[in-house]
C-alpha positions as CSV (number, residue, x, y, z in Angstrom):
1,M,62.2,83.0,-88.1
2,V,59.3,82.5,-86.2
3,T,59.4,81.9,-83.1
4,I,56.5,79.6,-81.4
5,T,56.1,79.9,-77.7
6,K,53.5,77.7,-75.4
7,W,52.4,79.5,-72.5
8,T,51.3,77.6,-69.6
9,G,48.5,78.3,-67.0
10,M,51.2,80.8,-64.7
11,D,53.1,82.2,-67.7
12,F,52.0,86.0,-68.4
13,S,54.5,88.4,-70.7
14,G,55.5,91.6,-69.2
15,N,52.9,93.2,-71.7
16,Q,50.2,91.4,-70.1
17,L,51.4,93.2,-66.8
18,R,51.6,96.6,-68.5
19,A,47.9,96.2,-69.7
20,A,46.5,95.0,-66.6
21,R,48.3,98.3,-64.6
22,A,46.8,100.3,-67.1
23,L,43.1,98.7,-66.8
24,L,43.6,99.7,-63.1
25,G,44.7,103.3,-63.3
26,L,48.0,102.3,-61.6
27,D,51.4,103.9,-61.8
28,Q,54.2,101.3,-61.2
29,A,54.7,102.4,-57.5
30,E,50.7,101.8,-57.1
31,F,51.0,98.9,-59.0
32,A,53.6,97.4,-56.7
33,K,51.8,98.3,-53.3
34,L,49.1,96.4,-54.7
35,L,50.8,93.2,-55.8
36,D,53.0,93.2,-52.7
37,V,56.0,93.3,-54.6
38,A,59.1,96.1,-54.9
39,I,58.4,98.7,-57.8
40,N,61.7,97.2,-59.3
41,T,60.3,94.0,-59.6
42,V,57.2,95.7,-61.8
43,R,59.8,97.2,-63.7
44,I,61.8,94.3,-64.8
45,M,58.7,92.4,-65.2
46,E,57.2,94.9,-67.3
47,R,60.5,95.2,-69.3
48,H,60.1,91.4,-70.5
49,G,58.1,92.9,-73.2
50,A,56.4,90.4,-75.4
51,G,58.2,87.5,-73.4
52,F,58.0,85.5,-70.6
53,V,58.6,87.6,-66.8
54,G,60.9,85.1,-65.6
55,G,62.0,85.6,-61.8
56,L,60.7,83.3,-58.9
57,A,57.6,80.9,-59.5
58,S,56.1,82.0,-56.6
59,T,56.6,85.9,-57.0
60,R,55.0,85.1,-60.8
61,E,52.1,83.3,-58.4
62,R,51.4,85.9,-56.0
63,V,51.2,88.4,-58.8
64,R,48.7,86.6,-60.6
65,E,46.8,85.8,-57.3
66,A,46.8,89.8,-56.9
67,L,45.4,90.4,-59.7
68,E,42.7,87.9,-60.2
69,S,41.9,89.4,-56.3
70,V,41.0,93.1,-57.9
71,G,39.2,91.6,-61.2
72,V,41.8,91.4,-63.6
73,E,42.1,88.3,-65.5
74,L,45.2,86.8,-67.5
75,L,44.5,85.0,-70.8
76,N,46.7,82.7,-72.5
77,D,44.5,81.0,-74.6
78,G,46.4,80.8,-77.9
79,E,47.1,84.3,-77.5
80,P,47.9,86.2,-74.7
81,G,45.9,88.6,-73.5
82,V,44.1,90.9,-70.3
83,R,40.3,91.5,-69.2
84,L,38.3,92.6,-66.4
85,R,36.2,90.5,-65.1
86,K,32.2,91.0,-65.4
87,G,31.1,93.9,-62.9
88,R,34.8,95.4,-62.9
89,K,35.0,98.8,-64.9
90,A,38.1,100.1,-66.2
91,S,39.9,103.2,-64.7
92,K,38.8,106.3,-66.2
93,R,42.0,108.0,-64.7
94,G,43.9,110.0,-67.0
95,R,41.1,110.2,-69.5
């Protein structure tokens, strides 16, 4: 069975959030601080995997705005993805 999911501008997946965190080279605690949310919020959001992150729309919007402020773009054009804006370099931490 194939499930077709329609993404909106504010929707993002747990996998996208995890990928954004990896691009920034942050652990969950550092990421939570950057996003101004509790670490459990990050854990719960990432646990959604390929599915939409649930919860309050205001929290999701705050997360998106925080990521955009540090150069991370959450992409939902047909296929969800994550990228850094031009001029922003991925972290080399852990390499």
